[in-house]
C-alpha positions in Angstrom: 98.4 44.0 95.3 97.1 41.2 97.5 94.7 42.4 100.2 94.6 40.6 103.5 91.7 41.2 105.9 92.6 40.7 109.6 90.0 42.8 111.3 87.1 40.3 111.8 86.4 41.7 115.2 85.3 44.9 113.5 83.1 43.2 111.0 82.9 40.0 108.9 81.9 39.5 105.3 78.4 38.4 104.7 78.2 34.6 104.2 76.9 33.3 101.0 74.3 31.2 102.9 73.0 34.4 104.6 72.9 36.3 101.4 71.0 33.6 99.6 68.4 33.5 102.4 68.0 37.2 102.4 67.6 37.9 98.6 63.9 36.9 98.2 62.9 39.3 101.0 64.3 42.3 99.1 62.2 41.6 96.0 59.2 39.2 95.6 58.7 38.7 99.4 59.0 42.3 100.3 55.9 42.7 102.5 55.9 44.5 105.9 55.8 41.9 108.6 53.3 44.0 110.5 50.8 44.1 107.6 47.7 41.9 107.8 47.5 40.9 104.2 49.2 37.9 102.5 52.4 39.9 101.7 52.7 40.8 105.4 52.0 37.3 106.6 54.7 35.9 104.4 57.2 38.2 106.0 55.9 37.6 109.5 56.3 33.9 109.0 59.9 34.3 107.9 60.6 36.5 111.0 59.0 34.0 113.4 61.0 31.1 111.8 64.2 33.2 112.2 63.4 34.0 115.8 62.9 30.3 116.5 66.2 29.4 114.8 68.2 32.0 116.8 66.5 30.8 120.0 67.5 27.2 119.3 71.1 28.2 118.6 71.6 29.7 122.1 69.3 27.5 124.1 66.6 30.2 124.5 62.8 30.2 123.9 61.4 32.0 120.9 59.5 34.4 123.2 62.9 35.5 124.7 64.4 36.8 121.4 64.0 40.4 120.3 65.4 42.1 117.2 67.2 45.5 117.3 69.3 47.5 114.9 72.7 46.5 116.4 74.6 45.1 119.4 75.0 48.6 120.7 71.2 49.1 120.8 70.8 45.8 122.6 73.4 46.9 125.2 71.7 50.2 125.7 68.3 48.5 126.1 69.7 46.2 128.7 71.5 48.8 130.8 69.2 51.8 130.5 66.0 49.8 130.3 66.9 48.0 133.6 68.0 51.1 135.3 64.9 53.1 134.5 62.6 50.1 135.4 64.2 49.5 138.8 65.3 53.0 139.8 62.9 53.0 142.8 64.5 49.8 144.1 68.1 51.0 143.8 70.4 53.2 141.7 73.7 51.2 141.9 75.0 49.3 138.8 78.2 47.3 138.5 80.1 46.8 135.3 83.8 46.4 134.3 86.4 48.9 133.3 86.9 47.1 129.9 83.4 47.1 128.6 82.5 48.0 125.0 81.5 51.7 124.7 77.9 50.7 124.2 77.8 49.5 127.9 80.4 51.9 129.3 78.9 55.1 127.8 75.4 54.0 128.7 76.6 53.8 132.3 78.2 57.2 132.0 74.9 58.6 130.8 73.1 57.0 133.8 75.6 58.7 136.2 74.2 62.0 134.9 70.8 60.9 136.0 71.9 60.2 139.5 72.9 56.5 139.3 76.1 55.3 140.9 78.3 53.0 138.8 81.1 50.8 140.1 83.7 50.0 137.4 85.4 46.8 138.4 89.2 46.5 137.7 90.7 43.6 135.7 94.0 41.8 136.1 96.8 41.9 133.6 95.1 39.4 131.3 91.8 41.3 131.4 89.8 39.1 133.8 87.2 40.4 136.2 87.7 38.9 139.7 84.6 37.2 141.1 85.9 38.3 144.6 86.0 41.9 143.4 82.4 41.6 142.2 81.2 40.1 145.5 82.8 42.9 147.4 81.3 45.6 145.2 77.7 44.5 145.7 75.5 46.8 147.8 71.9 46.7 149.1 70.9 49.1 146.3 72.6 47.2 143.4 70.1 46.5 140.6 72.2 45.3 137.7 75.5 43.8 136.9 76.8 43.9 133.3 80.0 42.2 132.4 81.0 41.3 128.8 81.3 37.7 127.6 84.5 38.3 125.7 86.6 41.5 125.2 86.6 43.0 121.8 90.2 44.3 122.0 92.2 41.6 123.7 89.9 38.6 123.4 89.6 37.7 127.1 86.7 35.4 127.8 85.2 36.3 131.2 84.0 33.8 133.8 80.4 34.8 133.0 78.6 31.9 134.7 80.5 32.4 137.9 79.8 36.2 137.9 76.2 35.6 137.0 75.8 33.1 139.9 77.2 35.7 142.3 74.7 38.3 141.0 71.8 35.9 141.4 72.8 34.9 144.9 72.1 38.5 145.8 68.9 38.7 143.7 70.5 41.0 141.2 69.9 40.9 137.4 72.9 40.0 135.1 73.5 41.1 131.5 76.3 40.2 129.3 77.5 41.7 126.0 78.1 38.6 123.9 78.7 40.5 120.6 82.2 39.1 120.1 81.6 35.7 121.6 78.5 34.7 119.6 79.5 32.5 116.7 83.0 31.9 118.1 82.2 30.4 121.5 79.5 27.8 122.1 77.1 28.7 124.9 73.6 28.1 126.2 71.8 31.0 127.9 70.0 28.7 130.4 73.3 27.1 131.5 75.0 30.5 131.8 72.0 31.8 133.8 72.1 35.3 132.3 69.0 37.4 132.4 69.9 39.4 129.3 72.4 39.0 126.5 73.3 41.1 123.4 74.4 40.0 119.9 75.3 41.6 116.6 74.8 39.8 113.3 77.7 41.3 111.4 80.2 39.8 113.9 79.2 36.2 112.8 79.0 36.6 109.0 75.5 38.1 109.1 74.3 41.4 107.8 75.1 44.8 109.3 72.2 46.7 110.9 70.7 43.8 112.9 71.1 43.1 116.6 69.6 40.5 118.8 68.5 41.0 122.4 67.9 38.0 124.6 65.6 38.8 127.6 64.6 36.0 130.0 60.9 35.4 130.1 59.2 37.1 133.0 61.8 39.9 133.1 60.2 43.3 132.8 62.4 46.2 131.8 61.7 49.5 130.2 60.6 49.7 126.6 63.5 51.2 124.6 61.9 52.6 121.4 58.5 54.1 121.4 56.1 54.0 118.4 54.4 51.0 116.9 53.7 47.7 118.5 56.5 45.7 116.8 58.6 43.1 118.8 55.6 42.3 121.1 55.2 46.0 121.9 58.7 46.2 123.3 60.7 47.8 120.5 59.1 50.0 117.8 60.2 50.3 114.2 59.6 48.6 110.9 60.8 45.0 111.0 64.0 44.4 109.0 62.8 41.1 107.5 65.7 40.5 105.1 68.3 41.3 107.8 66.6 39.1 110.4 66.4 36.2 107.9 70.1 36.7 107.1 71.0 36.8 110.8 69.3 33.5 111.5 70.9 31.8 108.5 74.4 33.1 109.5 74.1 32.2 113.2 72.9 28.6 112.4 75.8 28.2 109.9 78.2 29.5 112.5 76.9 27.2 115.3 76.8 24.2 113.0 80.5 24.7 112.1 81.8 26.3 115.3 84.1 23.5 116.5 85.7 23.1 113.0 86.0 26.8 112.3 87.2 27.8 115.8 89.9 25.1 115.8 91.1 26.3 112.3 91.0 30.0 113.2 92.8 29.5 116.5 95.6 27.4 114.9 96.1 30.1 112.3 96.1 32.8 115.0 98.7 30.8 117.1 100.9 30.3 114.0 100.9 34.0 113.4 101.5 34.9 117.0 104.5 32.6 117.3 106.0 33.9 114.1 105.6 37.5 115.3 106.9 36.9 118.8 109.9 35.0 117.6 110.7 37.6 114.9 110.6 40.7 117.1 111.8 41.9 120.5 110.1 44.3 122.9 106.6 43.0 122.1 103.8 42.4 124.5 101.1 39.9 123.7 98.0 41.4 125.3 95.4 39.3 126.9 95.4 35.7 128.2 98.4 33.5 127.4 96.2 30.4 127.5 94.5 30.2 124.1 91.5 28.6 125.7 90.8 31.7 127.7 90.6 34.1 124.7 88.6 34.3 121.6 90.0 32.0 118.9 90.5 34.8 116.4 92.2 37.4 118.5 95.9 38.5 118.6 96.6 41.8 120.2 100.2 43.2 120.4 101.9 46.2 121.9 105.1 47.1 120.1 107.4 49.2 122.2 109.1 52.2 120.6 106.5 52.8 117.8 103.2 54.5 117.3 100.3 52.1 116.5 98.6 54.5 114.0 101.8 54.7 112.0 102.0 50.9 112.0 98.4 50.5 110.9 98.9 53.0 108.1 102.0 51.3 106.8 100.2 47.9 107.0 97.3 49.3 105.1 99.5 50.6 102.3 100.9 47.0 102.1 97.3 45.7 101.7 96.9 44.4 105.3 93.8 45.4 107.3 94.2 45.4 111.1 93.0 47.6 113.9 94.2 49.6 116.9 91.4 48.2 119.0 87.6 48.7 118.9 86.3 50.0 115.6 83.8 52.0 117.6 86.7 53.9 119.2 88.8 54.4 116.1 88.3 58.2 116.1 89.6 58.6 119.6 93.1 60.0 120.3 93.2 58.7 123.8 95.0 55.5 124.7 92.8 52.4 124.8 90.8 52.2 128.1 91.1 48.4 128.0 94.9 48.4 127.5 95.3 50.9 130.3 93.1 48.8 132.6 95.4 45.7 132.1 98.4 47.8 133.3 100.0 49.3 130.1 101.2 52.8 130.2 99.9 55.3 127.7 103.0 55.1 125.4 102.9 51.3 125.2 99.1 51.3 124.8 99.5 53.7 121.9 101.8 51.2 120.2 99.2 48.5 120.0 97.6 46.7 117.1 94.8 44.1 117.0 94.7 41.3 114.4 91.6 39.2 114.2 91.4 36.2 111.9 88.4 34.7 110.1 87.4 31.4 108.6 88.4 32.5 105.1 92.0 33.5 106.0 94.8 31.2 104.9 98.2 30.1 106.3 99.8 31.9 103.3 98.0 35.1 104.4 99.2 34.6 108.0 102.8 34.2 106.7 102.6 37.3 104.5 101.1 39.4 107.3 103.6 38.3 109.9 106.6 39.0 107.5 105.2 42.4 106.6 104.5 43.2 110.3 108.0 42.3 111.4 109.6 44.3 108.5 107.4 47.3 109.2 108.0 47.4 113.0 111.8 47.2 112.4 111.6 50.0 109.8 109.6 52.3 112.1 111.9 51.6 115.0 115.0 52.4 113.0 113.4 55.8 112.2 
């Protein structure tokens, strides 16, 4: 049976370029980057070169790049580190109602510590309103965190405009760019963000590596205590192979971003048009304008069916998709994001997300659309 992978928002396959770059650091160049001998210096040199490559890819300085274990750790560091550093200045934080759990749950934890969180609403396409942000700011607001692009419905938020509003009030701004990095070209200096989170396995890099951009001069709380790694900001043995693979994957993604994004979005649009013309009672979640959403994302709500049943049937047919965020796959509650854009619980529970990658083909899009249409009709007839 042919297997078709349409869940690239959950994870991507490791690129051959990244794998090739990583391999020597598992074997002959295995030194600990913190060791002072030749083996360690070889690893340290590779880590520093990777840090420089990543910085160049996003318009940052090498000194502003920190390595973590994942995007969720980077998000936690940004939100909790800022809150604990600035708690004497204020205890109010603003975020959105559609954030990834790494930000959303971090804010929930801070509420237990006495912080006040404002969760901004979104419109029916998932956009945060700059006006709503402006109206939510208080004298004691210390941080605003709004994601760059939504992991479930693909909405690309007006990050620069939101960041400008934050800075006009002297407030720090963080964005979770886990889904956007490698799919949307950006420059952190042009965006103006103070902090930004990335995850390597979303852009064909290895799992287990995150990147945290922190603007030079910005002091926030140290997140992991222990050794003096990452300029004494984040303890833990340096993951040299993973870091090398992350840099190689990101550079490859940025070098090919225009070509790959155009191809992926055309494939996505072809798939969406076929599904929407082949079925009734379907909602296409997120922005209708393809330029306002991630190029790979297609999120649907199918009225009259249960999304988990649809996913199970598609899986049996060899098609991998998702009900939303992989981080929330164990939850029985309707998607917080889909509820925020105005869907009722029943419709939200009939939702499936398809996310395409650079290795998918038109033939796979055809097969997946045909199987989806057939399966939805079969489940509705039951």
